[in-house]
N, C-alpha and C positions, 0 to 999 in steps of 0.2 A: 455822305461822300458823293462826289459828282465829277464828271469829266469836263464840265463847263467851267470857264474862267470865272473867278469871283470879280466883284465890282472893282474896277481900276486895273485889273490884269489884262494882258494881251489875250485876245480871244483866238487862239489857234484852233483850227478845225482840220480834221483829216480830209484830204482830197483824193488819196489813193493809198491802198494797202495791199500787201502780199504776205500771207502767212508763211513763216519760215519752217523748214525742216532740214535735216542733214542731207547732203547731196553726195553723189559720187564725185571723185576727183576728175576734173576736166583739164588739168594742166594749163591753168589760166595765168600762172605766175609769169611776169614779164610781158604780158599782153595788155592791150587797152580794150576796155569794154564800153560800148555805147548802147545803153539799155533804154527801151522805149516803154513809157507808161501812159495810160489814158486817165486824165483827171476828171473827177466828178464834182469839183468845186474850183472856183477861181479866186484870186486874191492879189493883193498888192505886194506881198512878200511870201516867201516860202522857206521851209526848212526840210532837210533830208534826213531820213532815218536809215541807219546801217546796222547790220547785226553779224557778229561772228559767234552766235549762240552755240553752234555745233562744231566750231573749229577746234582742232587739236593743237594749234600753235598760233602765234600772233600773225596778223595780216596787215601789211602797210600799203596804203593807197596814196597816190599822188595825182597831180593834174586833174583834180576834181572840178567838174563844172556841170551846169544845167543850161538848157536852151530849148525853146520851142522847135518842133520838128517841121521841116518843109516836106521832105519825102524820104522814106527809108532812113538811112543814116545821115542824110543831109540836113543841116540845121539852119535856122535863121541867124542873122547877125547879132542877135540879142544875148549871146552867150555870157553867162556870169560865173565867176569863180565861186566854188563852195569852200568855206573854211570851217575848221573845227578849233574852237578856242583861239581864233585869230590866225591859225596856221594853215598853209595850203596842203599839208599832208596830215594823215591820221593813221595811227596804229591801233588796231582792235585786238585786245587780248582775247584768249579763248573764253567764250561765254559772254563776251561783252557786247552790249548794245550802245550806240552813240547817236547823238542828235547834233546836227550842224548848227553853226551860227545862222541867224536870219540872212536870207539872200534877197537883195532888192531887185526882184524880177516880177513884173506883173504877168500873171497867167490867167487864161480864160478857162472856164468850166467846159468840159467836153473837148478839150484840146489834147494833143499828144506832147509829152515832154521827154526830152532825152537827158539821161544821166550818164555822164562820161567820167571814167577814171582809169588810171594806169595801176595795175597790180604790181607794185614795186617789189614786194616780198611776201612770201607765204602762199598757201593754197586756199582756194575758196571752197569751203565745205558746208556753208550755210546758204540756202537759197530757196527758190520756189520752182519745183520741177516742171509743172504743166502750166505755163503762162498763157497759152493761146495767143501769144504775141511774139513776133520776130524781133530779136535784138542782134547786135553786130559785134564781132570780135576781130581784132587786128592780128597780124603776125606778131613775132617776138619784137616788140618795139613800143615806145611811148609815142603814139601818133595823135594824142589828144589835140595838139595845136596844128595839125596838118591843115593846109589851105583847103578851102571848100572844093576847089576843082579836083583835088586828089581824094576826096572822101570815099568814093566807091572803090578806089584802088587800095586804100590802106585798111579797109574793113572787108577783107575777102571772105570771112567766115560768118556763119549765122548760128544763132541758138534760139530755141523756143522756151528757154528757162530764164529766170531772173536770178542773179547772183549777188548776195550780200545786201541788196537794197530791200527794205521792208516798208517804207512809207514816205509820203510827202504830205506835210501839213501846210496850210496857208492861213494868212490873215485876210478874211473876207472883207469886202467893202460894205457889206450890209449884214445884219444879224443872220447867223446860219448855224444850224445844228446838223449832226450826222446820225445816220442809222447804220448799224453794223449787220451785215448778212453773214451768219456763222454756219458753216456746214462742211460738206465733203466735196466730192467731184462734181456733183450736180449744182453746187454753188460756185465752185471753181470754174465751171464752164466746159468741162470735157464734152466733146461732141459738137461744140459750136464752131462757127467758121473762124479760121485763123485770121487774126488782125482786124476783125470786124466788130469787136466789142458787142457780142450778142449773148453774153451770159445773162441769167435772169436779173442779177443786181444791176447790170447795165441798162436793161429795159426798164427796171424800176426807177433808176436815176433819171431816165428820159421822161418817164411818166410824171415824176415830181417836178422836173423842169417845165414840162408843158402845162402842168396845173398852175404853176407860177405863184407869185406872192409868197405868203408865209407857208404854203404847202411845200415849197422847195426845200430839200435837204440833200446834203452830200450822202452818197452811199459807199460804204467801205466793204470790200469783199474779203472776208476772212475764211473763205473756202479753202480746203486742202484735200486734194485727190486721195482717195483710199482711206481717209480718216474715219476713225470710230469714236463715238462719244465715251464709251465705257472702258476702252483699253487701247494700248499703243500697238502699232503694227497691224499686220493681217496674218492670220494663221496660215501656215504652209507657204507663205510668200517666198521664204528663203529656199524651199525645196524647188520652187519654180524659177529660181535664179534671180528673183527680184529682192533687193535688200529691203527688209521691213521698215528701216528707218526713213525711207522716202515718204512714208505715209504719215509721219509726224507723231507727236505724242498724243495721248488720249485727249479727246475734245475737252473733257472736264478739267484736264490739267492745263492745256494751252489756253483755256479761257482767260487765265490770269493776264497773259501778255497780248493775245490776239483780240481780246474783246475789252477787258476792263481797263486797259491803259490807253484807249483811243481818245485822241484830243477832240473835244467838242461833241462827243457822241452822247446822245440822250436815249436812243431807242436801239433795241436788239431784236432781230428776227432769227430764231433758231430753226435751222433746217438741216437736221443731221439724224442719223440712226439707221439708215438703210444698210450700211456696211455691217453694223452690229448684228442686225437681223440676218443678213446673208451668211454670216459666219457663226450662227448658232446662239446668239444672246437671246435669252427669254424676254418676251414682251414686258413682263412684270419688272424685270431688272431695268429695262430701258425706261419705263415709266418712272420708276423711282429715281433714276439719274436725271431725267427731265425735271423732276420736282426739286432736286438738289441744285441744279444749275439755275433754275428760275429764282430760287431763294437767294443764291449768291449774286446773281446779276442785279436783282432789285436793290442791292446795297449801293449800286453805282448808277443804274439806269432808271429813267423816269417810266419808261414803258418797255415791257418784255413780251414778245409775241412767239407763239408756237406755230408750227405748220405740220400738216399731215405728210406722211412718208410716201414717196412715189412708188408706183407699180414697177414691176420688171426685175427679173433676175434672181428670184428667191427659190431656194429648194422647196419641194412640196411641204415638208414639215414646218417650214417657217412662214408660209403664206398665211396660215391662221394667226401666227404671232403678229404679223403686220396688221392684220385686221383688228386684232385685240388692241394694239397701240393706237391705231387710227380711230377706232370707236371711242376709246378713252379720251383722245384729243378732241374729238367732235362733241362729246357729251359732257366731259368733266374738265376739259382743258382750261375753260374760262375761270376755274377756281384757282389756277396757278399762273395763267397768262392774261394779259390785258385783252387778247383776242387770239383765236386760232384761225389761220388762213388755210383754206383747203386747197393746197397745190396739187394734190393727187387726183382729184375728181376731173379736172379738164384734160388730164393726160391719160386717163384710164380708158381702155378699149370698151366699147359698148357691149361687146360679146363676152368679155371676161375682164373684170376690173383688176385682176392681178397682173395683167400685162399692159404694156404701153401702147397707145394708139400708133398705128403705122405712120400716119402723117406727122407724128411728133417724135419718132424714133430716129436717132442718129445712125442706127444700123447695128448696134450691139445689143438691142433689146433691154438696155439699162439706162443709158444716158439720153436725154432729150437732144433734139436738133434745135436749130434757131427758132423754129415755130413753137416747139415745146417750151423753150425758155421764155418766149414771149407770152405764152399762155400762163405760165407760172407767175410772171410779173403782173399780168392782168388780174389774177386771182387775189391779189393783195389789195385790201380796202385801204387806200391811202388816207382816207379821212380818219382812220384810227391812229395814225402816226402823230407824233408830237408836232411836227412842222418846225418852223423856225421863228416862233414868236420871241420877242425880246424878253 
């Protein structure tokens, strides 16, 4: 089994991804959303992925389009209508994922794309909470076709979440594979600069671009803030007033749709487990789950990589468990993974390896800042990745 197209088939490759979870209601019915995403691959055509995976009722969308971004919600003149089975509207049943018809729009790697639609009926309860990207929301109206000069007037509201959109695939003009970064908030980019694309998967994508040739791969970010590998939700989150469903289903469960179903993906980098340890999961349990995930991923992926777990934010009794897991990863991980990238070492304080370096800390002693994410990406040996050979 593979995510690559067989001979004679169209070679779709993921250019952008956002892992879905259930969302709080935001009263978006009757409004137009213009959502901004940053592509890690370009192509001659694209297709849009939508999801109502966690919805309680059908959601109907109309006036769907895509276009390159000029500034904020302002678009270029290259707007193209998005259709589903030839229709300009689409209804997503509860639990349903859909893929659009191909859209004839040439897009460039490392450009911003706007996805616009009108929520004609239903509530948006599927999305991605912590996007690290500003998107735009109208008042109660379908303003998708508003003239350019009115753009900033008709989109008075902003959101830093993504709603219903989960992916953009492209048909690249040259052979291209993708690598999936699978993790929690430190893959999602919590603590990085808003609208700057400074998550470690973004830095990795730029490293692969700069390496050029067959080294270049698209990088898909399947990070989900608060996610655990071994279980769903976060203990006591409800008592703190935070709905546990925001953190998604257990990593080992969501692997099926967030990783194994990615178009054109050949490689997986697994960077998850810090939340499991923070909330009391034994190191041995986490190691066993790593082994299970590695076995499962190898049924689809050419190469599967592990990473060490970052310092910062562990209760005293779990510091030793993190050390146990990282020691196993460094000493025995290559028995399960094609390689293990040590992302923890460049972020660890020289005085105490259990805490994050001050110059890499976003301020909460858990999540890296832009410099920390850059160092994480630099710690990945890109020569171990598959690249994009034919």
